[in-house]
Every structure is written in structure tokens, then in C-alpha cells.
N, C-alpha and C positions, 0 to 999 in steps of 0.2 A: 694513567686512563686519559687525562688530558691529552698526554703523546700520541696516544691511539685514536681519540677523537677527530684529531687535528689531522691523520693521518688520512681517515677514513674517506674522503671527498676522494681521493688519488687512488685508492684501492675498490672503490664498488662503482658500477656499471648500472645503465638501465636496467638490464637484466636480472641484476640483482634484487634493484628496489622492484621490480615486478613482485618477484616471486614472494619479497616482505609483505607486499603490496597486498598481494591473494590468500598470504597467511592468516594476515590482520582480517582482513575482510571477511574470510570463510570459517576463521577460528578452528578446523579441524585439518590434518591433511588431508581429506577426502573433500573438504568445501574449497579448500585452496588449488587444488588437481582439478576439480569440473571447471574452475577459473579461467584455470591455464590450459585446458585442455590437454595435460598429461596424467601419467600414473600417481599414483600415492609415492612410493619408493621414489621418484625423480625430486619430487617435493620435497621431501626429507633430506635427501642428500643434499640438494642444493642450500637450506637453509644450513645444514652442518659446515658445506663448504666454505660459506659466504659467513658464519661465526668466527669458524678457523683462520680464516684468513685475516679477518678484523681483531682477531682475538677478543670478541666479548660476547655476550651472551645477549640475544635479540629479544630471545622468548622464552617464557619459562612453561615448561610441561606440567599437565595434570590429567587426571580421567576427563575432564570435561573437554579438553581441547589444547591449545596454544594463547598463552596470555603475553600480549608483548610487552616487553621488561620499559622502562621510562626511554632509555633509548632507544628498542624497537618504535616505541611510538613516535618518538621524532623523528627516526628513518622513515615510517610512514607517512606522516604528514608531509616530508619532503617528495614521497614518492607521488603522491596526489598532486603535488604544485608540480612536478614534471610529467604528468600523465595529463594533466590537463592542457602545459603546453606543448606536448609533443602532438595530441590531438588539432591543437590549433593550428600547427604546422603544417601538419600532415593536410588538412583544409587549404590553406594558405598555398602550398606545393601542387596541389592536385587542380587547381583553379574552381575548387565547388563553394568557394565559399557562401555564393548564395544559394546552394544545398547542404542542409545538413543530414549530419549523418554519422553510422557508429552505431554502438550497443545502448541500450536504453532501458532498464529494469524499473519496471512500475508496479507499485503494491497498492492495493487495492480490496474491499471486501468482493465476494463472490457477487452480491448484488448488483451491486456497481457494476462491474467486470460484465454482468448478465445483461442490464439493462441499459448502460451508455457503453462502453467500450467498445463489445464484441459488436453492435450491428452497425458501429464506425468506424471499425478497421480497415474496412475495403476504401474509405475515402481518405483516411489517413494514409494508405499505403499509396496512394494514386499521388497524393500531396508529397509525401518525403517517402521516396522509395528507396533513401540509400538510408533510412532509420530502421534499426531491427530493433523492435519491441519484445522484451521478455517478462508478460503478465505475470503477476503473482497474486494468488486469490488466496488473501487472509487476512482474519480479523483482528489480530495484533498488531499494533503498531511499529513497524520495521524500526532498527536502530540507523538511522541517514548517519549519523557519524560515522559508524563501519563500515557504510556503505551497502548495507544490504539492502537497499533500493536507491535509485534515484529522486523519483516522485512516488507521492504516496496521495491517494484521493481517499478521504476517511470524512465517516460524519460522526461529528462532534462540537457539544457547545461551546467548547473551549480548545482551540489548537495549540502543542505545545509553544513553550515562547521562544525555543530555539530555534524553531524553523520560520521559513517565510514564503509566503503563498496570499490567497486568495479565498475567499468564502466564492463559492459557484452558486450559494443560494440558500432559503431556509429551507428544510424538510417540513411537510405539513402533514400530518396522519390523520389518520379515519379508522374506525373499526371496522375489518371487513370479513366477511363472510362467503363462501362457496354460492353463487349464484343457484344451484340446486338443493344445496344444504339449507338455504335461508326461506327459499320457497315451499319445503316439505315443513317448516316448524310451526306452530301453531300459537307463541308469542313473540313477541318484540321484545320484551323485558330481559336486556343483555345480563342480569344478573342469574339470569333462568340458562343459560347456555355455558357449553363448554370451551373455556376457554385455554388459548396457548399462548405463549411470551417468551422472551429472549431466557437465556440462563444466567446463573451467577456470572460467567468468565465476559459480559458485557457491564459488572460490577452495577452500580446503583445507576440504571441506563433511565432516561428522561419519562419513557413508557411507563417502566414499573411505579416509577412516582404518581403520574397522572392516573395509572388503575385505581392504585392503594388507597389515593385518592377522592376518586370517584367512584371505583367499586370498591370499597373496604371490603366487604366479604367474599370476594372473587380471590380465589386459591385456581392459578394455572393449573390446568391437571398434564399438561405437558410443555416440556420448556424445551429449547432449541439454541445451539454455539454459532447460529448466522441467520442474518437476515432473510436469506436466499429459501434457507430451510424452512423457516415459519412460514414464508409465503407460500410453497409448495405444502403443506401440510392445512392451510385453512384451504387454498384450491382443491385439496382432496376432499375437502368436508368432515375433517378431521373436528372441529371447531370455528371459534371466532378468537382473532387477535388482531393489536392493531398493527399496521404498518404503514410505512409511507406513502403519500400518496402515486411515486411514481409506480409502484405496485401494482395498482389498480387501473391501468391502463388497458385490461383487456377483460371488457365487460361482460364477455360470452361466459368466464369463466367465474370471477370475483365483482362481486358490489360493494361498495361504503353502505355499511349499515347507520352510520353514524354522520353528521356535518363534519368537513375539516375543523381540528382543531389546531388553534390558534395559538394555547399555552404551552408547549411543549417545545422548550428550548433545543434546538438542534440544530446545524447546518453543516453543508456539505461542502468539506476544505479541501483544497489543490497545496500541494506542500512541497517545497525540495530545502536542500542544504543552504544556507547563505551563500557556501562557496559555489554551489554549482546553480544557482539561480542565473548567469550570465553565459553560462555554457551553451552554445547553439541549438543542441537537440534538445536539450532541457527547455529551453524558452522556447522551442518549435512545440512542441511537445503538451506545454501548461497551455500557449495561446489557443491552440489546436480545440483544448479541453473546455478551455474559457468562451469557446465561441460555441461549442457544440453541446453542451450540459445544459448550462442556464435556460437557451428557449425549452427545453425536452422537459426539465423540471418544473418550469414555471407551467405548459402547455398540459402535463399532467395531473399538475394541480386544480388547473382550470377544471377541467374535465372530472376529477372527481367531484368538487364543489358543486 
């Protein structure tokens, strides 16, 4: 095996590394094919050909997909280094070092995507026309080690320690109701209203702890797997619930029925993998978010107050 490993650098090309890296990131033939813009049979044949040529096993097959062996993982790490160097070289050769370029995968929640990123996309496109964004709306923290995304924006009181980034600001919550809903109710006692909340997919969310502490008798009638869906249900007059201040900027439909709550620990974090923090397009996007999001966050909180 040592002799085979020693020969591998002589028998493997960048195209081989691209296939290996795509399958590690995609986990399935379909996932890899999408990243390479080919069909699944091409990926399968390529992987088999690489393994046959090198006389090694790079992936263990299972019903769930393709898991890299220890050697496959090592080649994947090498492929990532080559990928970064190729991108930097391409930038230098095209004379566009001052213009970040390439594809960038950004994962965030649907509410952050709706309230922050989508309204800012035209500005970003004007500033960085060569960066092509792929925006992924998900409430799950994607695996940056596997490169499911390059950058994530998440609300959390404590970000994962293996990622790097910065806090964009504290999220201040209030209890919200639809304006029409609140005007038609005869009582201001929040115990007497239908409550809406996030579901168990958010774990022990800070809003859950606050509600249990301050309104122990309340049992939410409906639960939602996203903050944006919760916002829409409150906006529709289904009931009341806790939302970050950024959700309440549309005063014609929503109104805060409590003061801002400063003891719900939660912040909006901008994060990436340590290996990516100096990639030009990643740095450009993170600097852009750090410029546009904190002022919006602050202004919405002030308006809610």
C-alpha cells in the first residue's frame, strides 16, 4: 500500500481530484453530478476508473451514499488545497485580482434571507458582478467541513467553536400580534391569547425558555419549523408569539405588544470555515454582510422599541 500511495501523485490529475471532491461534498452520485454538471453515470464511471488506476478504495458504498475512506479523505483535503490555488491562479492570470469572482454557496434561514439578503442582492451584484451566489434557505447548520456551503448566517447564542466569523449583532425579541388581530381583542392579558411558537427542531430555543419562565401556563397551540413561517402565521392573525425585532418593521401588519426583551440571549452570526476566510470572494461577501446587516438590525430594534 505504501508503494501505491507513493505513486499516486504521478497517476492522478486535477480532474480526478475534482470528481473525488465533488463526491465527498455531494455524498451521493446525484449530489456529485449536480456539482460537476454531469450525469450520475459519468460520476460513477469516473470514480471506478480512478480507484482501478490507483488500485485503492477511495469510497465505501452504502444505502445512504458514498463515504470517503481515510485515503479518500486525504485526497479530498489535497483537492481542496489545489482548488483554492487554482482559483487564486485564475484570478491572477485574468488580471481580476481586484474583482472577486466565482461561485459562493451561502446557507441561512428563510427569515434572514427574506429580511436581509434578498433586499440587498442588487447592491451586491453591482459591487461584485463576478460573484455568483447560491442561496440556501435552511434552519439546519450545514457542514462546512464537507463544504455544503462556504458561508453561513445563523441566529445562535453560541456559534460552533470550529468555525470563524463575527457577531452581526444581538437579536432583540418582543411579543408580536397582527395589528387587526390585536385591535379586535378585548383583553391585553397575554395569558388569554392563542400563542404560536417554534417547534422542537429548534431545540431548547431561548424564546422557549423565556416563555416558560414568564408565562408558565401558556401552551402554544401551533408550532412552526421556521421563524419566517411563524412570522407569517402571526401576521395572518392566527395568534401571538415571540419574534426578533427585524420581523416587526412592517407596522401596518404587525405590532409589538410587549416591550423589547433584553434577556433572551441570541445573536446573528456570520461564519465560515477557517480554511476559507482568506478566499477573496468569501471575504468580500462577509465584509458586505458586516456592512449592511448591523445597521438594519439596529434600526429595526430601535423602531420596535
